Each structure stands twice: as C-alpha cells, then as structure tokens.
C-alpha positions in Angstrom: 42.3 41.7 14.2 41.8 38.1 13.2 43.4 35.0 14.6 45.2 32.8 12.1 44.3 29.1 12.4 47.0 26.4 12.0 45.0 24.2 9.6 47.8 21.6 9.4 47.9 21.1 13.1 44.1 20.8 13.4 44.0 18.2 10.5 46.9 16.3 12.1 45.2 16.1 15.4 42.0 14.9 13.8 43.8 12.2 11.9 45.8 10.9 14.8 42.9 10.6 17.1 42.3 13.7 19.2 40.9 13.2 22.7 38.1 15.5 21.7 37.3 13.9 18.4 37.4 10.1 19.1 36.5 7.7 16.4 33.9 5.2 17.2 34.7 1.5 16.6 31.9 -0.7 15.7 32.0 -4.0 17.5 28.6 -5.4 16.7 26.9 -5.6 13.4 23.3 -4.6 13.5 20.8 -7.1 12.2 17.4 -6.2 11.1 14.7 -8.7 11.7 11.3 -8.6 10.1 8.3 -9.1 12.3 5.1 -10.8 11.3 3.1 -7.7 12.3 0.8 -6.3 9.6 1.9 -3.1 8.0 0.0 0.1 7.9 -0.2 -0.1 4.1 -3.6 0.7 2.6 -5.2 -1.8 0.3 -6.1 -0.8 -3.3 -9.8 -1.1 -2.2 -9.3 1.5 0.5 -7.5 3.8 -1.9 -10.1 3.5 -4.6 -12.9 4.1 -2.0 -11.2 7.2 -0.7 -10.6 8.5 -4.2 -14.2 8.0 -5.2 -15.5 9.7 -2.1 -13.2 12.7 -2.6 -14.4 13.0 -6.2 -18.0 12.9 -5.2 -17.9 15.0 -2.0 -16.1 18.2 -1.1 -15.6 19.1 2.6 -16.8 22.5 3.8 -15.8 24.0 7.1 -18.8 25.0 9.1 -19.3 25.4 12.9 -22.4 24.1 14.8 -23.4 24.5 18.4 -24.0 21.2 20.1 -25.2 20.4 23.6 -22.7 19.6 26.3 -24.1 16.1 26.8 -23.7 15.4 23.1 -20.0 16.3 23.3 -19.6 14.2 26.4 -21.2 11.2 24.6 -18.8 11.7 21.6 -15.8 11.8 24.0 -17.1 8.6 25.7 -17.3 6.9 22.3 -13.7 8.0 21.6 -12.6 6.6 25.0 -14.3 3.2 24.4 -12.6 2.9 21.0 -9.2 3.5 22.5 -9.9 1.1 25.4 -10.8 -1.6 22.8 -7.4 -1.1 21.2 -8.6 0.8 18.2 -7.5 4.2 16.9 -9.1 7.3 18.5 -11.8 8.4 16.1 -11.9 12.1 15.2 -14.9 14.0 16.4 -15.5 15.5 13.0 -15.5 12.1 11.4 -18.0 10.8 14.0 -20.3 13.8 13.4 -20.1 13.4 9.6 -21.0 9.7 9.9 -23.9 10.5 12.2 -25.2 13.2 9.8 -24.9 10.7 6.9 -26.8 8.1 8.9 -29.5 10.5 9.9 -30.0 11.7 6.3 -30.0 8.2 4.9 -32.8 7.1 7.3 -35.1 10.1 6.7 -38.4 9.2 5.0 -38.6 10.7 1.6 
C-alpha cells in the first residue's frame, strides 16, 4: 500500500510561498574587502628548497627511546615558539634538525 502524492499541490505551495519553505530576501549586498595581511603562499625559493631536499633525502620511520627530561625540553621549546607567536614546531622536525646539527658538527 503506497500513498499517492499530489505533486501539483506541492509545487503550487512551493511557488506561492509556503509557511514551511520561505524564500529569503537579500537586503544587503556582501562586500569583500582585501586586507593587507600577508598570504600563506610559499615563495618559489621555498618550493625549490623543499623539492631539492625531497630529491636528496628520503624519510624513514624509526622509533627511538628518549629520556623524559629530553621530551620535556622539546615540549618547552614548542611552548616558547607558540608564546612568541610562531607556529608550534613538530617534535619530529625538531629532532631531525638536532640530529643534522649533531652530525654536521662531528669531527671527521
């Protein structure tokens, strides 16, 4: 047993302005203003740097144990960056940079 819908009555109600399906009248036009804020677009130098790094190095996922005080120090560095209005650095990125710095400063 199916109920037949009166499509004409429904369309008529929608066209004439049903109390359930009210049309919205726009009274104000929206204006879009541009701000002088810098965009988040990357410069070509940044793109070229990232591309060259990706070609030269490949990331490998590997876990390491670190001491609790080392993790606390990394969290403190993250907090300081945020307090200075900078982006919160990722722990992995910080560790990668620290390893690079350590390896670079090793005597050969």
